[in-house]
All heavy atoms as TSV, in Angstrom:
chain	resi	resn	atom	element	x	y	z
A	1	MET	N	N	-6.386	-14.930	18.720
A	1	MET	CA	C	-5.153	-14.405	18.170
A	1	MET	C	C	-4.116	-14.361	19.293
A	1	MET	O	O	-4.380	-13.859	20.363
A	1	MET	CB	C	-5.406	-13.003	17.595
A	1	MET	CG	C	-4.231	-12.455	16.853
A	1	MET	SD	S	-4.531	-10.816	16.158
A	1	MET	CE	C	-5.524	-11.236	14.750
A	2	THR	N	N	-2.951	-14.846	19.030
A	2	THR	CA	C	-1.916	-14.874	20.045
A	2	THR	C	C	-1.242	-13.511	20.166
A	2	THR	O	O	-1.389	-12.647	19.302
A	2	THR	CB	C	-0.846	-15.936	19.708
A	2	THR	OG1	O	-0.167	-15.542	18.527
A	2	THR	CG2	C	-1.462	-17.302	19.545
A	3	VAL	N	N	-0.480	-13.354	21.230
A	3	VAL	CA	C	0.219	-12.095	21.468
A	3	VAL	C	C	1.222	-11.818	20.353
A	3	VAL	O	O	1.362	-10.687	19.890
A	3	VAL	CB	C	0.930	-12.130	22.839
A	3	VAL	CG1	C	1.765	-10.885	23.045
A	3	VAL	CG2	C	-0.089	-12.281	23.952
A	4	LYS	N	N	1.913	-12.866	19.882
A	4	LYS	CA	C	2.909	-12.683	18.825
A	4	LYS	C	C	2.266	-12.194	17.539
A	4	LYS	O	O	2.789	-11.312	16.870
A	4	LYS	CB	C	3.663	-13.989	18.582
A	4	LYS	CG	C	4.833	-13.832	17.652
A	4	LYS	CD	C	5.670	-15.076	17.581
A	4	LYS	CE	C	6.868	-14.823	16.695
A	4	LYS	NZ	N	7.783	-15.938	16.679
A	5	LYS	N	N	1.102	-12.761	17.191
A	5	LYS	CA	C	0.419	-12.324	15.972
A	5	LYS	C	C	-0.020	-10.876	16.082
A	5	LYS	O	O	0.059	-10.122	15.124
A	5	LYS	CB	C	-0.786	-13.222	15.683
A	5	LYS	CG	C	-0.416	-14.561	15.120
A	5	LYS	CD	C	-1.642	-15.344	14.717
A	5	LYS	CE	C	-1.267	-16.685	14.151
A	5	LYS	NZ	N	-2.441	-17.432	13.715
A	6	LYS	N	N	-0.477	-10.469	17.290
A	6	LYS	CA	C	-0.888	-9.081	17.479
A	6	LYS	C	C	0.302	-8.143	17.312
A	6	LYS	O	O	0.202	-7.110	16.676
A	6	LYS	CB	C	-1.519	-8.892	18.857
A	6	LYS	CG	C	-2.913	-9.432	18.973
A	6	LYS	CD	C	-3.491	-9.146	20.336
A	6	LYS	CE	C	-4.871	-9.750	20.481
A	6	LYS	NZ	N	-5.426	-9.507	21.822
A	7	SER	N	N	1.447	-8.508	17.908
A	7	SER	CA	C	2.617	-7.637	17.800
A	7	SER	C	C	3.140	-7.599	16.368
A	7	SER	O	O	3.584	-6.553	15.895
A	7	SER	CB	C	3.719	-8.076	18.765
A	7	SER	OG	O	4.196	-9.355	18.428
A	8	ASN	N	N	3.095	-8.735	15.657
A	8	ASN	CA	C	3.499	-8.752	14.251
A	8	ASN	C	C	2.572	-7.886	13.419
A	8	ASN	O	O	3.015	-7.171	12.522
A	8	ASN	CB	C	3.506	-10.182	13.702
A	8	ASN	CG	C	4.693	-10.981	14.190
A	8	ASN	OD1	O	5.644	-10.422	14.712
A	8	ASN	ND2	N	4.617	-12.278	14.041
A	9	SER	N	N	1.292	-7.946	13.716
A	9	SER	CA	C	0.312	-7.150	12.986
A	9	SER	C	C	0.550	-5.662	13.215
A	9	SER	O	O	0.500	-4.869	12.279
A	9	SER	CB	C	-1.100	-7.529	13.428
A	9	SER	OG	O	-2.053	-6.732	12.789
A	10	LYS	N	N	0.837	-5.284	14.458
A	10	LYS	CA	C	1.108	-3.878	14.757
A	10	LYS	C	C	2.386	-3.411	14.069
A	10	LYS	O	O	2.453	-2.305	13.547
A	10	LYS	CB	C	1.218	-3.662	16.264
A	10	LYS	CG	C	-0.111	-3.708	16.975
A	10	LYS	CD	C	0.058	-3.430	18.446
A	10	LYS	CE	C	-1.278	-3.492	19.162
A	10	LYS	NZ	N	-1.144	-3.207	20.605
A	11	ALA	N	N	3.407	-4.257	14.083
A	11	ALA	CA	C	4.668	-3.905	13.439
A	11	ALA	C	C	4.467	-3.735	11.937
A	11	ALA	O	O	4.977	-2.777	11.346
A	11	ALA	CB	C	5.722	-4.970	13.722
A	12	LEU	N	N	3.749	-4.653	11.317
A	12	LEU	CA	C	3.486	-4.551	9.885
A	12	LEU	C	C	2.666	-3.314	9.564
A	12	LEU	O	O	2.947	-2.608	8.588
A	12	LEU	CB	C	2.780	-5.810	9.380
A	12	LEU	CG	C	2.502	-5.859	7.884
A	12	LEU	CD1	C	3.799	-5.770	7.089
A	12	LEU	CD2	C	1.741	-7.117	7.523
A	13	GLN	N	N	1.693	-3.021	10.392
A	13	GLN	CA	C	0.870	-1.833	10.183
A	13	GLN	C	C	1.723	-0.562	10.260
A	13	GLN	O	O	1.551	0.364	9.469
A	13	GLN	CB	C	-0.239	-1.796	11.228
A	13	GLN	CG	C	-1.345	-0.839	10.940
A	13	GLN	CD	C	-2.485	-1.010	11.938
A	13	GLN	OE1	O	-2.293	-1.467	13.058
A	13	GLN	NE2	N	-3.673	-0.650	11.511
A	14	LYS	N	N	2.671	-0.529	11.208
A	14	LYS	CA	C	3.560	0.629	11.343
A	14	LYS	C	C	4.430	0.797	10.104
A	14	LYS	O	O	4.590	1.899	9.585
A	14	LYS	CB	C	4.433	0.466	12.581
A	14	LYS	CG	C	5.343	1.632	12.839
A	14	LYS	CD	C	6.156	1.452	14.106
A	14	LYS	CE	C	7.072	2.636	14.337
A	14	LYS	NZ	N	7.860	2.495	15.552
A	15	VAL	N	N	4.995	-0.305	9.607
A	15	VAL	CA	C	5.857	-0.253	8.425
A	15	VAL	C	C	5.060	0.161	7.192
A	15	VAL	O	O	5.522	0.967	6.390
A	15	VAL	CB	C	6.558	-1.609	8.200
A	15	VAL	CG1	C	7.232	-1.671	6.843
A	15	VAL	CG2	C	7.563	-1.877	9.303
A	16	MET	N	N	3.851	-0.349	7.048
A	16	MET	CA	C	3.046	-0.040	5.870
A	16	MET	C	C	2.544	1.407	5.873
A	16	MET	O	O	2.225	1.956	4.831
A	16	MET	CB	C	1.863	-1.000	5.761
A	16	MET	CG	C	2.283	-2.450	5.526
A	16	MET	SD	S	3.288	-2.689	4.047
A	16	MET	CE	C	2.049	-2.457	2.794
A	17	SER	N	N	2.508	2.047	7.033
A	17	SER	CA	C	2.026	3.427	7.088
A	17	SER	C	C	3.151	4.448	6.949
A	17	SER	O	O	2.905	5.636	6.854
A	17	SER	CB	C	1.283	3.671	8.402
A	17	SER	OG	O	2.170	3.556	9.495
A	18	ASP	N	N	4.402	4.001	6.912
A	18	ASP	CA	C	5.546	4.904	6.783
A	18	ASP	C	C	6.409	4.433	5.615
A	18	ASP	O	O	7.072	3.399	5.698
A	18	ASP	CB	C	6.352	4.894	8.085
A	18	ASP	CG	C	7.520	5.873	8.081
A	18	ASP	OD1	O	7.796	6.492	7.025
A	18	ASP	OD2	O	8.154	6.019	9.134
A	19	PHE	N	N	6.423	5.206	4.521
A	19	PHE	CA	C	7.149	4.785	3.327
A	19	PHE	C	C	8.630	4.569	3.602
A	19	PHE	O	O	9.244	3.668	3.058
A	19	PHE	CB	C	6.975	5.787	2.183
A	19	PHE	CG	C	7.766	5.398	0.966
A	19	PHE	CD1	C	7.364	4.329	0.181
A	19	PHE	CD2	C	8.935	6.067	0.637
A	19	PHE	CE1	C	8.111	3.938	-0.926
A	19	PHE	CE2	C	9.679	5.694	-0.469
A	19	PHE	CZ	C	9.254	4.624	-1.248
A	20	ARG	N	N	9.220	5.408	4.463
A	20	ARG	CA	C	10.649	5.263	4.753
A	20	ARG	C	C	10.936	3.897	5.374
A	20	ARG	O	O	11.898	3.229	4.997
A	20	ARG	CB	C	11.122	6.388	5.657
A	20	ARG	CG	C	11.144	7.731	4.922
A	20	ARG	CD	C	11.407	8.871	5.852
A	20	ARG	NE	N	10.209	9.017	6.688
A	20	ARG	CZ	C	10.184	9.624	7.845
A	20	ARG	NH1	N	11.260	10.145	8.351
A	20	ARG	NH2	N	9.060	9.748	8.515
A	21	LEU	N	N	10.116	3.473	6.317
A	21	LEU	CA	C	10.300	2.152	6.921
A	21	LEU	C	C	10.031	1.047	5.908
A	21	LEU	O	O	10.732	0.042	5.872
A	21	LEU	CB	C	9.369	1.981	8.127
A	21	LEU	CG	C	9.764	2.713	9.396
A	21	LEU	CD1	C	8.680	2.554	10.459
A	21	LEU	CD2	C	11.086	2.214	9.912
A	22	PHE	N	N	8.996	1.224	5.084
A	22	PHE	CA	C	8.673	0.239	4.056
A	22	PHE	C	C	9.835	0.066	3.093
A	22	PHE	O	O	10.265	-1.052	2.801
A	22	PHE	CB	C	7.411	0.648	3.293
A	22	PHE	CG	C	7.071	-0.285	2.172
A	22	PHE	CD1	C	6.400	-1.461	2.417
A	22	PHE	CD2	C	7.442	0.013	0.867
A	22	PHE	CE1	C	6.091	-2.338	1.387
A	22	PHE	CE2	C	7.143	-0.855	-0.168
A	22	PHE	CZ	C	6.463	-2.029	0.093
A	23	ALA	N	N	10.384	1.184	2.623
A	23	ALA	CA	C	11.490	1.122	1.662
A	23	ALA	C	C	12.700	0.433	2.271
A	23	ALA	O	O	13.332	-0.421	1.633
A	23	ALA	CB	C	11.854	2.532	1.205
A	24	LYS	N	N	13.021	0.782	3.493
A	24	LYS	CA	C	14.198	0.209	4.163
A	24	LYS	C	C	14.051	-1.291	4.373
A	24	LYS	O	O	15.013	-2.037	4.244
A	24	LYS	CB	C	14.404	0.905	5.506
A	24	LYS	CG	C	15.628	0.438	6.255
A	24	LYS	CD	C	15.779	1.216	7.550
A	24	LYS	CE	C	16.974	0.728	8.330
A	24	LYS	NZ	N	17.126	1.450	9.589
A	25	ASN	N	N	12.831	-1.764	4.647
A	25	ASN	CA	C	12.610	-3.170	4.977
A	25	ASN	C	C	12.220	-4.051	3.796
A	25	ASN	O	O	12.467	-5.250	3.827
A	25	ASN	CB	C	11.548	-3.285	6.069
A	25	ASN	CG	C	12.057	-2.802	7.397
A	25	ASN	OD1	O	12.896	-3.435	8.004
A	25	ASN	ND2	N	11.573	-1.656	7.847
A	26	PHE	N	N	11.609	-3.477	2.757
A	26	PHE	CA	C	11.074	-4.310	1.685
A	26	PHE	C	C	11.611	-4.015	0.291
A	26	PHE	O	O	11.389	-4.797	-0.625
A	26	PHE	CB	C	9.543	-4.224	1.655
A	26	PHE	CG	C	8.892	-4.805	2.865
A	26	PHE	CD1	C	8.369	-3.995	3.853
A	26	PHE	CD2	C	8.814	-6.176	3.031
A	26	PHE	CE1	C	7.768	-4.535	4.979
A	26	PHE	CE2	C	8.225	-6.735	4.149
A	26	PHE	CZ	C	7.707	-5.905	5.130
A	27	ILE	N	N	12.278	-2.886	0.087
A	27	ILE	CA	C	12.780	-2.541	-1.241
A	27	ILE	C	C	14.295	-2.701	-1.253
A	27	ILE	O	O	14.989	-2.173	-0.386
A	27	ILE	CB	C	12.395	-1.107	-1.640
A	27	ILE	CG1	C	10.871	-0.959	-1.680
A	27	ILE	CG2	C	13.004	-0.750	-3.002
A	27	ILE	CD1	C	10.401	0.457	-1.950
A	28	LYS	N	N	14.794	-3.425	-2.227
A	28	LYS	CA	C	16.234	-3.614	-2.396
A	28	LYS	C	C	16.647	-2.967	-3.713
A	28	LYS	O	O	15.913	-3.014	-4.703
A	28	LYS	CB	C	16.603	-5.102	-2.439
A	28	LYS	CG	C	16.181	-5.882	-1.230
A	28	LYS	CD	C	17.037	-5.555	-0.051
A	28	LYS	CE	C	16.618	-6.440	1.123
A	28	LYS	NZ	N	17.196	-6.008	2.365
A	29	ILE	N	N	17.832	-2.362	-3.724
A	29	ILE	CA	C	18.383	-1.777	-4.944
A	29	ILE	C	C	19.785	-2.343	-5.152
A	29	ILE	O	O	20.394	-2.879	-4.233
A	29	ILE	CB	C	18.416	-0.238	-4.892
A	29	ILE	CG1	C	19.277	0.256	-3.723
A	29	ILE	CG2	C	17.014	0.341	-4.810
A	29	ILE	CD1	C	19.511	1.744	-3.692
A	30	ILE	N	N	20.280	-2.218	-6.363
A	30	ILE	CA	C	21.629	-2.670	-6.688
A	30	ILE	C	C	22.558	-1.460	-6.584
A	30	ILE	O	O	22.357	-0.458	-7.275
A	30	ILE	CB	C	21.695	-3.279	-8.105
A	30	ILE	CG1	C	20.657	-4.397	-8.263
A	30	ILE	CG2	C	23.101	-3.767	-8.417
A	30	ILE	CD1	C	20.848	-5.563	-7.313
A	31	ASP	N	N	23.568	-1.540	-5.727
A	31	ASP	CA	C	24.492	-0.418	-5.563
A	31	ASP	C	C	25.561	-0.430	-6.655
A	31	ASP	O	O	25.541	-1.272	-7.552
A	31	ASP	CB	C	25.107	-0.398	-4.160
A	31	ASP	CG	C	26.055	-1.556	-3.898
A	31	ASP	OD1	O	26.319	-2.360	-4.812
A	31	ASP	OD2	O	26.543	-1.656	-2.749
A	32	ASN	N	N	26.486	0.509	-6.574
A	32	ASN	CA	C	27.537	0.631	-7.594
A	32	ASN	C	C	28.475	-0.569	-7.637
A	32	ASN	O	O	29.182	-0.777	-8.617
A	32	ASN	CB	C	28.352	1.903	-7.364
A	32	ASN	CG	C	27.533	3.148	-7.617
A	32	ASN	OD1	O	26.550	3.112	-8.351
A	32	ASN	ND2	N	27.921	4.252	-7.009
A	33	ASN	N	N	28.511	-1.360	-6.577
A	33	ASN	CA	C	29.344	-2.564	-6.533
A	33	ASN	C	C	28.598	-3.809	-7.010
A	33	ASN	O	O	29.129	-4.906	-6.948
A	33	ASN	CB	C	29.862	-2.792	-5.112
A	33	ASN	CG	C	30.702	-1.639	-4.626
A	33	ASN	OD1	O	31.478	-1.068	-5.385
A	33	ASN	ND2	N	30.537	-1.269	-3.373
A	34	GLY	N	N	27.340	-3.634	-7.442
A	34	GLY	CA	C	26.545	-4.755	-7.918
A	34	GLY	C	C	25.911	-5.565	-6.807
A	34	GLY	O	O	25.418	-6.661	-7.042
A	35	GLU	N	N	25.890	-5.041	-5.591
A	35	GLU	CA	C	25.309	-5.750	-4.458
A	35	GLU	C	C	23.892	-5.257	-4.179
A	35	GLU	O	O	23.583	-4.086	-4.353
A	35	GLU	CB	C	26.182	-5.563	-3.220
A	35	GLU	CG	C	27.569	-6.154	-3.374
A	35	GLU	CD	C	28.408	-5.983	-2.126
A	35	GLU	OE1	O	27.835	-5.908	-1.023
A	35	GLU	OE2	O	29.639	-5.920	-2.271
A	36	SER	N	N	23.037	-6.154	-3.717
A	36	SER	CA	C	21.675	-5.816	-3.342
A	36	SER	C	C	21.688	-5.244	-1.922
A	36	SER	O	O	22.140	-5.892	-0.984
A	36	SER	CB	C	20.804	-7.072	-3.401
A	36	SER	OG	O	19.489	-6.771	-3.010
A	37	VAL	N	N	21.208	-4.010	-1.781
A	37	VAL	CA	C	21.209	-3.322	-0.490
A	37	VAL	C	C	19.819	-2.738	-0.222
A	37	VAL	O	O	19.056	-2.491	-1.155
A	37	VAL	CB	C	22.276	-2.204	-0.442
A	37	VAL	CG1	C	23.677	-2.769	-0.575
A	37	VAL	CG2	C	22.029	-1.173	-1.522
A	38	PRO	N	N	19.482	-2.492	1.049
A	38	PRO	CA	C	18.187	-1.858	1.348
A	38	PRO	C	C	18.128	-0.456	0.748
A	38	PRO	O	O	19.137	0.239	0.668
A	38	PRO	CB	C	18.156	-1.792	2.871
A	38	PRO	CG	C	19.243	-2.661	3.356
A	38	PRO	CD	C	20.239	-2.803	2.249
A	39	PHE	N	N	16.943	-0.054	0.341
A	39	PHE	CA	C	16.732	1.284	-0.206
A	39	PHE	C	C	16.533	2.249	0.960
A	39	PHE	O	O	15.472	2.303	1.562
A	39	PHE	CB	C	15.528	1.301	-1.140
A	39	PHE	CG	C	15.211	2.653	-1.715
A	39	PHE	CD1	C	16.199	3.451	-2.238
A	39	PHE	CD2	C	13.911	3.113	-1.748
A	39	PHE	CE1	C	15.909	4.696	-2.784
A	39	PHE	CE2	C	13.604	4.349	-2.296
A	39	PHE	CZ	C	14.602	5.143	-2.801
A	40	ILE	N	N	17.583	2.986	1.288
A	40	ILE	CA	C	17.522	3.978	2.354
A	40	ILE	C	C	17.503	5.348	1.701
A	40	ILE	O	O	18.382	5.674	0.890
A	40	ILE	CB	C	18.719	3.831	3.311
A	40	ILE	CG1	C	18.695	2.435	3.941
A	40	ILE	CG2	C	18.683	4.915	4.379
A	40	ILE	CD1	C	19.904	2.101	4.773
A	41	LEU	N	N	16.492	6.138	2.033
A	41	LEU	CA	C	16.313	7.438	1.398
A	41	LEU	C	C	17.428	8.405	1.781
A	41	LEU	O	O	17.868	8.443	2.932
A	41	LEU	CB	C	14.976	8.043	1.808
A	41	LEU	CG	C	13.731	7.226	1.465
A	41	LEU	CD1	C	12.503	7.881	2.071
A	41	LEU	CD2	C	13.572	7.086	-0.023
A	42	ASN	N	N	17.873	9.206	0.800
A	42	ASN	CA	C	18.834	10.263	1.098
A	42	ASN	C	C	18.061	11.455	1.676
A	42	ASN	O	O	16.827	11.470	1.665
A	42	ASN	CB	C	19.666	10.621	-0.151
A	42	ASN	CG	C	18.848	11.225	-1.259
A	42	ASN	OD1	O	17.877	11.936	-1.043
A	42	ASN	ND2	N	19.248	10.956	-2.494
A	43	PRO	N	N	18.743	12.469	2.215
A	43	PRO	CA	C	18.039	13.587	2.860
A	43	PRO	C	C	17.023	14.293	1.955
A	43	PRO	O	O	15.939	14.674	2.418
A	43	PRO	CB	C	19.167	14.535	3.257
A	43	PRO	CG	C	20.349	13.649	3.436
A	43	PRO	CD	C	20.198	12.569	2.391
A	44	GLU	N	N	17.343	14.458	0.680
A	44	GLU	CA	C	16.405	15.119	-0.235
A	44	GLU	C	C	15.152	14.280	-0.436
A	44	GLU	O	O	14.037	14.802	-0.500
A	44	GLU	CB	C	17.079	15.395	-1.587
A	44	GLU	CG	C	18.167	16.447	-1.539
A	44	GLU	CD	C	19.513	15.898	-1.070
A	44	GLU	OE1	O	19.662	14.661	-0.946
A	44	GLU	OE2	O	20.420	16.712	-0.834
A	45	GLN	N	N	15.317	12.972	-0.557
A	45	GLN	CA	C	14.171	12.083	-0.724
A	45	GLN	C	C	13.324	12.062	0.543
A	45	GLN	O	O	12.094	12.034	0.465
A	45	GLN	CB	C	14.646	10.676	-1.089
A	45	GLN	CG	C	15.273	10.593	-2.452
A	45	GLN	CD	C	16.028	9.296	-2.679
A	45	GLN	OE1	O	16.598	8.716	-1.752
A	45	GLN	NE2	N	16.050	8.835	-3.918
A	46	GLU	N	N	13.952	12.077	1.712
A	46	GLU	CA	C	13.205	12.109	2.973
A	46	GLU	C	C	12.385	13.387	3.066
A	46	GLU	O	O	11.219	13.359	3.447
A	46	GLU	CB	C	14.157	12.002	4.163
A	46	GLU	CG	C	14.705	10.621	4.329
A	46	GLU	CD	C	14.823	10.221	5.785
A	46	GLU	OE1	O	14.128	10.795	6.643
A	46	GLU	OE2	O	15.621	9.314	6.037
A	47	GLN	N	N	12.997	14.505	2.715
A	47	GLN	CA	C	12.281	15.780	2.752
A	47	GLN	C	C	11.083	15.737	1.809
A	47	GLN	O	O	9.993	16.173	2.166
A	47	GLN	CB	C	13.202	16.930	2.359
A	47	GLN	CG	C	12.514	18.274	2.348
A	47	GLN	CD	C	13.404	19.391	1.848
A	47	GLN	OE1	O	14.543	19.167	1.456
A	47	GLN	NE2	N	12.886	20.601	1.860
A	48	PHE	N	N	11.286	15.193	0.608
A	48	PHE	CA	C	10.193	15.107	-0.356
A	48	PHE	C	C	9.048	14.259	0.177
A	48	PHE	O	O	7.887	14.643	0.084
A	48	PHE	CB	C	10.694	14.536	-1.680
A	48	PHE	CG	C	9.586	14.298	-2.664
A	48	PHE	CD1	C	8.995	15.361	-3.326
A	48	PHE	CD2	C	9.119	13.020	-2.910
A	48	PHE	CE1	C	7.962	15.153	-4.223
A	48	PHE	CE2	C	8.086	12.800	-3.801
A	48	PHE	CZ	C	7.506	13.866	-4.458
A	49	THR	N	N	9.343	13.090	0.770
A	49	THR	CA	C	8.268	12.224	1.265
A	49	THR	C	C	7.510	12.871	2.408
A	49	THR	O	O	6.318	12.630	2.567
A	49	THR	CB	C	8.802	10.847	1.711
A	49	THR	OG1	O	9.759	11.007	2.742
A	49	THR	CG2	C	9.404	10.089	0.549
A	50	LYS	N	N	8.175	13.714	3.195
A	50	LYS	CA	C	7.492	14.404	4.294
A	50	LYS	C	C	6.586	15.520	3.784
A	50	LYS	O	O	5.551	15.801	4.372
A	50	LYS	CB	C	8.514	14.997	5.265
A	50	LYS	CG	C	9.239	13.962	6.086
A	50	LYS	CD	C	10.277	14.625	6.971
A	50	LYS	CE	C	11.120	13.596	7.667
A	50	LYS	NZ	N	12.223	14.217	8.422
A	51	GLU	N	N	6.984	16.173	2.675
A	51	GLU	CA	C	6.278	17.356	2.191
A	51	GLU	C	C	5.401	17.121	0.970
A	51	GLU	O	O	4.729	18.041	0.528
A	51	GLU	CB	C	7.300	18.452	1.861
A	51	GLU	CG	C	8.106	18.889	3.069
A	51	GLU	CD	C	9.226	19.851	2.711
A	51	GLU	OE1	O	9.406	20.161	1.510
A	51	GLU	OE2	O	9.931	20.286	3.635
A	52	MET	N	N	5.393	15.903	0.421
A	52	MET	CA	C	4.660	15.684	-0.826
A	52	MET	C	C	3.153	15.828	-0.633
A	52	MET	O	O	2.622	15.608	0.450
A	52	MET	CB	C	4.999	14.332	-1.442
A	52	MET	CG	C	4.530	13.137	-0.713
A	52	MET	SD	S	5.078	11.681	-1.624
A	52	MET	CE	C	4.438	10.430	-0.563
A	53	THR	N	N	2.514	16.262	-1.714
A	53	THR	CA	C	1.075	16.455	-1.733
A	53	THR	C	C	0.495	15.608	-2.855
A	53	THR	O	O	1.181	14.742	-3.397
A	53	THR	CB	C	0.738	17.943	-1.951
A	53	THR	OG1	O	1.274	18.357	-3.209
A	53	THR	CG2	C	1.300	18.810	-0.842
A	54	LYS	N	N	-0.738	15.884	-3.228
A	54	LYS	CA	C	-1.386	15.094	-4.277
A	54	LYS	C	C	-0.664	15.251	-5.619
A	54	LYS	O	O	-0.471	14.287	-6.338
A	54	LYS	CB	C	-2.845	15.516	-4.412
A	54	LYS	CG	C	-3.618	14.691	-5.394
A	54	LYS	CD	C	-5.084	15.059	-5.409
A	54	LYS	CE	C	-5.833	14.214	-6.409
A	54	LYS	NZ	N	-7.259	14.553	-6.447
A	55	TYR	N	N	-0.274	16.481	-5.962
A	55	TYR	CA	C	0.421	16.744	-7.219
A	55	TYR	C	C	1.805	17.297	-6.905
A	55	TYR	O	O	1.940	18.266	-6.176
A	55	TYR	CB	C	-0.346	17.757	-8.077
A	55	TYR	CG	C	-1.730	17.290	-8.421
A	55	TYR	CD1	C	-2.845	17.825	-7.790
A	55	TYR	CD2	C	-1.930	16.293	-9.367
A	55	TYR	CE1	C	-4.120	17.386	-8.101
A	55	TYR	CE2	C	-3.191	15.845	-9.679
A	55	TYR	CZ	C	-4.283	16.403	-9.043
A	55	TYR	OH	O	-5.531	15.958	-9.344
A	56	ASN	N	N	2.843	16.680	-7.464
A	56	ASN	CA	C	4.217	17.091	-7.185
A	56	ASN	C	C	4.987	17.198	-8.489
A	56	ASN	O	O	4.885	16.328	-9.342
A	56	ASN	CB	C	4.905	16.068	-6.283
A	56	ASN	CG	C	4.160	15.873	-4.988
A	56	ASN	OD1	O	4.240	16.695	-4.102
A	56	ASN	ND2	N	3.405	14.784	-4.877
A	57	VAL	N	N	5.768	18.262	-8.611
A	57	VAL	CA	C	6.612	18.459	-9.787
A	57	VAL	C	C	8.056	18.458	-9.306
A	57	VAL	O	O	8.416	19.201	-8.395
A	57	VAL	CB	C	6.293	19.792	-10.505
A	57	VAL	CG1	C	7.244	20.013	-11.664
A	57	VAL	CG2	C	4.852	19.803	-10.966
A	58	ILE	N	N	8.873	17.614	-9.926
A	58	ILE	CA	C	10.282	17.534	-9.561
A	58	ILE	C	C	11.096	17.893	-10.794
A	58	ILE	O	O	11.037	17.204	-11.806
A	58	ILE	CB	C	10.653	16.121	-9.076
A	58	ILE	CG1	C	9.795	15.754	-7.880
A	58	ILE	CG2	C	12.134	16.044	-8.759
A	58	ILE	CD1	C	9.914	14.305	-7.477
A	59	LEU	N	N	11.858	18.980	-10.713
A	59	LEU	CA	C	12.703	19.392	-11.811
A	59	LEU	C	C	14.096	18.832	-11.605
A	59	LEU	O	O	14.657	18.923	-10.515
A	59	LEU	CB	C	12.760	20.917	-11.886
A	59	LEU	CG	C	11.395	21.616	-12.068
A	59	LEU	CD1	C	11.581	23.117	-12.010
A	59	LEU	CD2	C	10.750	21.185	-13.365
A	60	LYS	N	N	14.648	18.234	-12.652
A	60	LYS	CA	C	15.988	17.623	-12.592
A	60	LYS	C	C	16.078	16.588	-11.480
A	60	LYS	O	O	17.060	16.528	-10.752
A	60	LYS	CB	C	17.056	18.701	-12.443
A	60	LYS	CG	C	17.077	19.665	-13.600
A	60	LYS	CD	C	18.273	20.557	-13.533
A	60	LYS	CE	C	18.247	21.466	-14.749
A	60	LYS	NZ	N	19.548	21.818	-15.190
A	61	GLY	N	N	15.065	15.783	-11.358
A	61	GLY	CA	C	14.992	14.803	-10.276
A	61	GLY	C	C	16.090	13.761	-10.258
A	61	GLY	O	O	16.522	13.341	-9.191
A	62	ARG	N	N	16.575	13.352	-11.404
A	62	ARG	CA	C	17.605	12.301	-11.426
A	62	ARG	C	C	18.912	12.790	-10.819
A	62	ARG	O	O	19.694	12.003	-10.316
A	62	ARG	CB	C	17.835	11.831	-12.850
A	62	ARG	CG	C	16.627	11.082	-13.401
A	62	ARG	CD	C	16.865	10.569	-14.773
A	62	ARG	NE	N	17.983	9.633	-14.764
A	62	ARG	CZ	C	18.597	9.202	-15.833
A	62	ARG	NH1	N	18.218	9.622	-17.021
A	62	ARG	NH2	N	19.581	8.351	-15.747
A	63	GLN	N	N	19.154	14.097	-10.837
A	63	GLN	CA	C	20.400	14.624	-10.303
A	63	GLN	C	C	20.450	14.586	-8.789
A	63	GLN	O	O	21.512	14.633	-8.194
A	63	GLN	CB	C	20.633	16.049	-10.806
A	63	GLN	CG	C	20.864	16.098	-12.303
A	63	GLN	CD	C	21.089	17.499	-12.800
A	63	GLN	OE1	O	21.142	18.450	-12.026
A	63	GLN	NE2	N	21.213	17.669	-14.105
A	64	ILE	N	N	19.287	14.496	-8.133
A	64	ILE	CA	C	19.269	14.448	-6.672
A	64	ILE	C	C	18.619	13.164	-6.148
A	64	ILE	O	O	18.232	13.090	-5.003
A	64	ILE	CB	C	18.587	15.684	-6.079
A	64	ILE	CG1	C	17.158	15.851	-6.581
A	64	ILE	CG2	C	19.399	16.927	-6.317
A	64	ILE	CD1	C	16.376	16.952	-5.889
A	65	GLY	N	N	18.481	12.163	-6.998
A	65	GLY	CA	C	17.989	10.878	-6.550
A	65	GLY	C	C	16.486	10.708	-6.546
A	65	GLY	O	O	15.967	9.801	-5.934
A	66	LYS	N	N	15.765	11.588	-7.234
A	66	LYS	CA	C	14.306	11.478	-7.329
A	66	LYS	C	C	13.955	11.156	-8.767
A	66	LYS	O	O	14.117	11.975	-9.641
A	66	LYS	CB	C	13.640	12.775	-6.911
A	66	LYS	CG	C	13.914	13.162	-5.490
A	66	LYS	CD	C	13.297	14.498	-5.179
A	66	LYS	CE	C	13.673	14.941	-3.785
A	66	LYS	NZ	N	13.210	16.289	-3.503
A	67	GLN	N	N	13.496	9.934	-8.999
A	67	GLN	CA	C	13.195	9.546	-10.372
A	67	GLN	C	C	11.733	9.287	-10.573
A	67	GLN	O	O	11.015	8.837	-9.825
A	67	GLN	CB	C	13.990	8.331	-10.752
A	67	GLN	CG	C	15.458	8.636	-10.731
A	67	GLN	CD	C	16.317	7.439	-11.104
A	67	GLN	OE1	O	15.837	6.357	-11.375
A	67	GLN	NE2	N	17.601	7.648	-11.121
């Protein structure tokens, strides 16, 4: 295995273990202007991903970007 493959493997492993990095690099959404942009979590979504457990209840989730 070459050095480049090892570094690519480590980088991919890092992205796959962190949802925020995964979303930013692999998930695209359509913004209000109709353009495809990276999915970057808002502060409420970041807090949720840090604190989520096996079972999570979100009340009025669409109002704060949690669907």
